[in-house]
C-alpha positions in Angstrom: 116.7 -53.2 -30.9 117.1 -53.3 -27.0 116.3 -55.1 -24.4 115.5 -53.7 -20.1 115.1 -55.9 -17.4 112.4 -54.4 -15.0 113.0 -54.6 -12.1 111.2 -52.5 -9.4 107.7 -52.9 -11.7 108.7 -56.7 -12.3 108.2 -56.9 -15.9 109.4 -57.8 -18.5 110.0 -56.1 -22.1 111.8 -57.8 -25.0 111.5 -54.6 -27.3 111.4 -51.1 -27.8 111.1 -49.0 -30.7 114.0 -47.4 -32.3 113.6 -44.0 -31.2 113.7 -45.0 -27.5 117.0 -46.3 -28.0 118.0 -42.8 -29.7 116.6 -41.0 -27.4 118.3 -37.5 -26.3 117.7 -35.9 -23.4 115.9 -32.1 -23.7 118.2 -29.5 -21.4 116.3 -27.3 -19.2 113.3 -26.3 -16.8 109.7 -28.1 -16.8 107.4 -28.3 -20.4 103.6 -28.0 -19.6 101.9 -30.0 -21.4 101.5 -27.9 -24.0 105.1 -27.5 -24.4 105.2 -31.4 -25.1 101.1 -31.9 -26.9 102.1 -28.9 -29.0 102.2 -29.9 -33.1 101.8 -28.1 -35.9 103.3 -31.6 -37.9 100.5 -33.4 -40.3 101.1 -37.0 -38.2 100.1 -34.9 -34.6 103.6 -35.9 -33.0 104.8 -34.1 -30.1 108.6 -32.1 -31.4 109.5 -34.4 -28.6 108.7 -37.6 -29.7 111.5 -39.7 -28.5 113.2 -37.4 -25.6 113.4 -37.7 -22.6 111.9 -34.9 -20.5 110.7 -33.1 -17.2 107.0 -32.4 -17.5 105.7 -30.4 -14.6 102.0 -32.5 -14.6 99.2 -31.7 -14.3 95.6 -32.5 -12.3 95.0 -36.6 -12.7 91.3 -36.8 -14.6 91.0 -39.9 -15.2 92.9 -43.4 -14.0 92.2 -46.3 -16.2 93.1 -49.7 -14.6 94.9 -52.6 -16.4 98.4 -54.4 -17.1 99.0 -50.9 -18.7 97.3 -48.4 -16.5 97.0 -45.3 -17.6 96.5 -41.9 -15.9 95.6 -38.7 -17.9 96.9 -35.5 -16.8 95.0 -32.5 -17.6 96.3 -28.6 -17.4 93.6 -26.5 -15.8 95.5 -23.8 -17.0 95.7 -24.9 -21.2 92.0 -23.7 -21.8 91.7 -24.2 -25.9 93.3 -27.5 -26.5 95.9 -29.4 -26.4 96.1 -29.6 -22.6 96.1 -33.2 -21.8 98.5 -36.5 -22.3 98.6 -39.6 -21.4 100.8 -41.2 -19.3 101.3 -45.2 -19.4 102.5 -47.6 -16.8 104.4 -51.2 -16.9 103.0 -52.8 -14.4 99.7 -53.3 -12.9 100.0 -51.5 -9.4 102.3 -48.3 -11.8 99.6 -46.2 -10.1 98.6 -47.4 -7.1 99.5 -44.8 -4.7 97.3 -41.8 -7.5 94.4 -40.9 -7.3 92.2 -39.1 -9.3 91.7 -35.8 -8.5 95.7 -35.9 -7.4 98.6 -33.1 -9.5 101.7 -35.1 -10.9 104.1 -34.3 -11.9 107.2 -36.1 -13.7 110.8 -35.8 -14.2 112.9 -38.0 -16.6 110.0 -39.0 -18.4 110.1 -40.5 -22.0 108.1 -39.2 -24.8 106.6 -41.8 -27.3 103.9 -41.9 -30.2 101.8 -44.8 -30.2 98.6 -45.6 -32.7 98.4 -41.3 -32.9 98.4 -41.0 -29.0 101.2 -39.1 -27.3 102.6 -41.1 -24.0 104.9 -40.2 -21.4 106.2 -43.7 -20.3 105.7 -45.0 -16.9 108.4 -47.5 -17.0 111.3 -49.1 -15.2 114.4 -47.2 -16.7 114.8 -45.1 -20.1 117.5 -46.2 -22.9 120.3 -44.1 -21.5 120.0 -45.7 -18.2 118.1 -42.2 -16.2 114.7 -44.0 -14.5 111.6 -41.5 -14.6 110.6 -40.1 -11.9 106.9 -40.0 -10.6 105.9 -37.5 -7.6 102.4 -36.6 -6.7 103.0 -32.6 -5.6 99.3 -32.1 -4.4 95.6 -33.7 -3.5 92.2 -33.5 -3.7 92.1 -30.7 -6.8 88.6 -29.7 -8.6 89.0 -31.2 -12.5 89.0 -29.3 -15.0 85.5 -28.3 -16.2 84.4 -30.6 -19.3 85.4 -27.9 -22.5 82.3 -27.9 -24.5 82.9 -28.9 -28.4 81.1 -29.9 -31.0 80.5 -33.0 -32.3 82.0 -32.6 -35.4 85.1 -30.9 -33.8 85.8 -34.4 -33.6 84.4 -36.1 -36.7 83.7 -39.1 -36.6 85.7 -41.5 -40.1 84.7 -42.2 -43.2 84.5 -45.8 -44.7 86.7 -45.5 -47.9 85.6 -49.3 -50.1 88.5 -49.1 -51.8 91.0 -49.5 -49.2 88.6 -51.3 -47.0 89.7 -48.5 -44.2 87.7 -46.2 -41.4 90.2 -42.9 -42.0 89.4 -39.6 -40.5 89.1 -36.7 -42.7 91.0 -34.3 -40.9 93.4 -34.4 -37.3 91.7 -30.8 -36.2 90.7 -32.6 -33.0 94.8 -33.3 -32.7 94.3 -30.2 -30.1 91.9 -31.7 -28.0 93.8 -35.4 -27.0 93.6 -36.7 -23.9 91.3 -33.8 -22.8 88.0 -34.1 -20.7 85.2 -33.4 -23.6 81.7 -33.2 -23.4 79.6 -33.4 -26.4 75.8 -32.8 -26.1 72.0 -33.4 -28.1 73.1 -36.9 -29.4 71.4 -39.9 -30.2 72.9 -43.5 -30.4 73.2 -44.4 -34.6 74.5 -47.7 -34.3 76.9 -49.9 -32.4 80.0 -52.8 -32.8 82.4 -50.0 -34.6 86.3 -50.1 -34.7 89.0 -52.6 -34.5 87.9 -53.9 -31.3 83.9 -53.3 -32.6 83.4 -51.8 -29.5 82.6 -48.3 -31.0 79.6 -46.5 -31.3 78.3 -43.7 -33.8 77.0 -40.7 -31.8 75.0 -37.9 -34.1 73.8 -34.3 -33.3 70.1 -35.3 -33.4 70.0 -31.0 -33.6 71.7 -31.3 -37.1 69.9 -34.8 -38.4 71.2 -34.5 -41.6 74.4 -33.6 -41.3 76.7 -36.0 -41.6 79.6 -34.5 -40.3 78.1 -34.3 -37.1 78.9 -37.4 -36.2 81.1 -38.6 -34.0 82.6 -42.5 -32.1 82.8 -42.9 -28.7 83.5 -46.0 -26.2 83.3 -47.2 -23.1 86.0 -49.3 -22.8 87.6 -47.5 -20.0 84.1 -47.6 -17.8 84.0 -48.6 -14.6 80.9 -48.9 -14.4 80.7 -51.0 -17.8 79.6 -54.5 -16.9 82.2 -57.3 -18.2 81.8 -59.1 -20.5 79.7 -55.8 -21.9 81.1 -53.9 -24.7 78.5 -51.5 -24.0 76.9 -49.5 -20.7 73.3 -50.3 -20.7 72.2 -46.6 -22.6 74.3 -47.3 -25.4 71.3 -48.8 -27.6 70.3 -47.6 -31.0 67.9 -45.4 -30.8 68.7 -43.2 -27.2 69.0 -40.0 -27.5 71.3 -38.4 -24.9 71.4 -35.1 -23.0 75.4 -35.0 -23.0 78.1 -37.4 -22.9 81.4 -36.6 -21.6 84.9 -38.8 -21.9 88.2 -38.3 -22.5 89.3 -37.9 -26.1 92.2 -40.7 -27.4 93.2 -41.1 -31.4 93.6 -45.0 -32.9 95.2 -44.6 -35.7 96.9 -48.5 -37.1 96.9 -48.1 -41.2 97.9 -51.5 -41.7 94.8 -52.3 -40.4 93.0 -49.4 -42.0 91.5 -47.4 -39.0 92.7 -44.3 -37.5 89.7 -42.6 -35.7 89.4 -39.8 -32.4 87.6 -41.7 -30.0 85.1 -40.4 -27.3 86.2 -42.5 -24.2 83.7 -42.5 -21.1 84.5 -43.0 -17.7 82.0 -44.1 -15.3 77.7 -44.2 -15.7 77.3 -40.4 -14.8 79.5 -39.8 -18.3 76.6 -40.2 -20.1 73.0 -38.0 -19.4 70.2 -39.1 -20.7 66.8 -37.0 -21.9 64.7 -35.8 -19.4 61.5 -37.6 -18.6 59.7 -34.7 -19.3 60.9 -34.0 -22.4 58.2 -35.5 -24.4 58.8 -34.2 -27.7 63.0 -35.6 -27.3 64.2 -32.4 -28.8 66.5 -32.0 -25.5 65.2 -29.5 -23.5 62.1 -29.8 -21.4 60.1 -26.3 -22.2 56.8 -25.1 -22.6 56.1 -27.5 -26.3 56.0 -30.3 -23.9 54.2 -28.7 -20.9 52.1 -28.0 -24.0 51.9 -31.6 -25.0 51.4 -32.8 -21.7 48.4 -31.1 -20.9 46.5 -31.9 -24.3 46.9 -36.1 -23.8 45.8 -35.1 -19.8 42.3 -33.9 -21.3 42.7 -35.4 -24.2 43.5 -38.8 -24.8 45.9 -39.9 -28.0 48.6 -41.8 -29.0 50.7 -42.9 -28.7 51.4 -42.0 -25.0 54.0 -40.0 -24.5 52.7 -38.5 -21.4 52.2 -41.8 -19.7 55.2 -41.7 -17.6 54.4 -44.2 -15.6 53.3 -46.2 -18.0 49.8 -48.0 -17.1 48.2 -46.8 -20.0 46.6 -43.5 -19.6 48.1 -40.2 -19.0 46.5 -38.9 -15.4 47.2 -37.0 -12.0 49.8 -39.9 -11.0 51.8 -38.7 -14.5 51.5 -35.1 -13.6 53.4 -34.9 -10.2 55.9 -37.2 -12.0 56.4 -34.7 -15.3 56.5 -32.1 -12.3 59.0 -33.6 -10.6 61.6 -34.7 -13.3 61.4 -31.3 -14.6 61.7 -29.3 -11.7 65.2 -32.1 -10.6 66.9 -31.1 -14.2 66.3 -27.3 -13.5 69.4 -27.2 -11.9 69.2 -23.5 -12.5 65.7 -22.8 -11.5 64.9 -20.7 -14.6 62.4 -22.9 -15.6 63.5 -24.9 -18.5 65.8 -27.3 -18.8 67.8 -27.0 -21.7 72.4 -27.2 -21.8 72.6 -24.3 -19.2 71.5 -27.1 -16.7 74.5 -29.1 -18.1 77.6 -25.9 -16.9 76.3 -25.8 -12.8 
């Protein structure tokens, strides 16, 4: 074990992992994020785990405050996976001069696997005496578009009663670790899951009978979450969402019975609810919804799903609200509210 005196960051660290004490320096040019992240190891560990490297970096797609603040860097050229990585700071103000949209590169940074996630450690000093360097190369970059994935690509863990553990069946989501992702057409099934009981389970409402079409998410990194609440207000059992966007993190602690992936939402914009004109709540606003509204406008019936202003009747006021909601959500103007509007 090793002791370090943290001077410029004013943080004391009493212990570090053995791998850090044995750290080697990788010779050669800058590594890309995919160079560091790509692995064929069953445990998902980076081949550079325990090494000091130079990294050409990527765009800051998320910045999470705290005593151990974090940056999520993503390489916009890595479209199919292995394209993002987390940087952990060891002082609350470590990234005060960094903004979302900056391109950040790093030199002499230690790569470490911790709780299933690959980190670049931005502390004061490595065990070999070198100091990590973080540099903002340029600013104002447009963020990479969130990669749209099926829910089953970041499949939820299964509860194994004999082990009293929540474990993911496979790690095919490893290539998506720390990347900006989006899932669509999901409903909130259950809350109070996971190590901190702050996870919730999302199920595809287009595949309600597919037990694999589920994933876990969390709002603990959501800047609009009101503390001490664990969730943003949209997260209620039974609520359907057109889209959920976030960065993917793995949490592994087999000693406590956990190994799962979680989609971390970042702000209130991370969650897109159903269009209020989507009366049948199938994720689209289309002619079926218009037919349903017209029927209720002409012949009152229960439940009055067309009563958008909740005054107990379906009338011309609701028609105005129905049309306004449809037009606002139909971003591409093709007359239908669907996934294509989320792509713009």
